[in-house]
C-alpha positions as CSV (number, residue, x, y, z in Angstrom):
1,M,15.8,8.6,11.0
2,S,18.2,5.8,11.7
3,S,21.1,5.1,9.3
4,E,20.4,1.4,9.7
5,P,18.2,0.0,6.9
6,P,14.9,-1.2,8.1
7,T,14.3,-4.9,7.6
8,L,11.2,-7.1,7.6
9,N,11.2,-10.4,9.5
10,P,10.7,-13.2,7.0
11,A,9.9,-15.7,9.8
12,G,7.0,-13.6,11.0
13,P,3.7,-13.1,9.1
14,N,3.0,-9.6,10.5
15,V,4.4,-6.4,8.8
16,S,3.1,-3.0,9.9
17,L,2.2,-0.3,7.4
18,A,4.9,1.8,9.1
19,D,7.5,-0.9,8.6
20,L,6.6,-1.3,4.9
21,Q,6.6,2.4,4.3
22,S,9.9,2.9,6.0
23,L,11.5,0.0,4.1
24,I,10.3,1.3,0.8
25,R,11.5,4.8,1.7
26,H,14.9,3.6,2.6
27,M,15.3,1.5,-0.6
28,Y,13.8,3.8,-3.2
29,F,13.1,7.4,-2.0
30,E,15.7,9.3,-4.0
31,K,14.6,7.6,-7.2
32,D,10.9,7.9,-6.3
33,Q,11.2,11.6,-5.5
34,A,13.0,12.3,-8.8
35,R,10.3,10.5,-10.7
36,G,7.6,12.5,-9.0
37,I,4.0,11.8,-8.1
38,E,2.7,11.5,-11.6
39,G,5.3,9.0,-12.8
40,T,5.0,7.0,-9.6
41,F,1.2,6.9,-10.0
42,L,1.6,5.5,-13.5
43,W,3.8,2.7,-12.1
44,L,1.2,2.0,-9.4
45,M,-1.5,1.7,-12.0
46,E,0.6,-0.7,-14.1
47,E,1.0,-2.9,-11.0
48,V,-2.7,-2.8,-10.4
49,G,-3.2,-4.1,-13.9
50,E,-0.7,-6.9,-13.3
51,L,-2.6,-7.8,-10.1
52,A,-5.9,-7.9,-12.1
53,T,-4.3,-10.4,-14.5
54,A,-2.9,-12.5,-11.7
55,L,-6.3,-12.6,-10.0
56,R,-7.9,-13.7,-13.2
57,S,-5.5,-16.3,-14.4
58,G,-2.3,-16.4,-12.3
59,T,-0.9,-18.8,-9.9
60,H,-0.9,-18.2,-6.1
61,Q,2.8,-17.2,-6.3
62,Q,2.0,-14.6,-9.0
63,R,-0.8,-13.2,-6.9
64,L,1.5,-13.0,-3.8
65,E,4.0,-11.1,-5.9
66,E,1.5,-8.7,-7.5
67,F,-0.2,-7.9,-4.2
68,A,3.3,-7.1,-2.7
69,D,4.1,-4.9,-5.7
70,V,0.8,-2.9,-5.4
71,L,1.5,-2.3,-1.7
72,A,5.1,-1.3,-2.4
73,W,4.1,1.2,-5.1
74,L,1.3,2.5,-2.8
75,A,3.9,3.1,-0.1
76,T,6.1,4.7,-2.7
77,I,3.6,7.2,-3.8
78,A,2.6,7.9,-0.2
79,N,6.3,8.6,0.6
80,V,6.6,11.0,-2.4
81,A,3.4,12.8,-1.4
82,G,4.4,13.0,2.3
83,V,1.5,10.9,3.6
84,D,1.9,8.5,6.5
85,L,-0.2,5.4,5.5
86,S,-0.7,4.4,9.1
87,E,-2.1,7.8,10.0
88,A,-4.3,7.8,6.9
89,I,-5.8,4.4,7.7
90,V,-6.5,5.3,11.4
91,R,-8.1,8.6,10.5
92,K,-10.3,7.2,7.8
93,Y,-11.2,3.7,9.1
94,G,-10.2,3.6,12.8
95,S,-13.6,4.4,14.1
96,G,-15.6,2.3,11.6
97,C,-17.0,2.6,8.2
98,P,-16.7,6.1,6.9
99,G,-20.3,5.8,5.4
100,C,-22.3,4.4,8.3
101,G,-19.9,4.7,11.2
102,R,-20.2,1.1,12.2
103,M,-17.4,-1.4,12.7
104,V,-19.4,-3.9,10.6
105,C,-20.6,-1.9,7.6
106,I,-24.4,-1.7,7.0
107,C,-24.2,0.7,4.0
108,P,-26.5,-0.3,1.1
109,D,-24.7,-2.5,-1.5
110,S,-25.4,0.2,-4.1
111,E,-23.1,2.6,-2.2
112,K,-19.4,2.6,-2.0
113,P,-18.5,1.9,1.6
């Protein structure tokens, strides 16, 4: 791994999962590893709650911040657990819906796609 810290381009709208996970790993991994999966999971759940509040009654700016926090904490827990988020997404969703196998899901609404 490079000793140069990863950066995200604020001028560009596209950030890959790999870039995000690498950035979060660089910034926080030692602290995250010391906290462990259980403690990190609790922080993720707190951020999900804050996102729920922002979706219900927050401003657009608050929603942006809470979505970013949830993604960052998800990347954090993936780092601690040794999971590559890009690989996980490709394996689970790269060939279509895990339920029906189609690129546009046709699973019944009563089922979790």
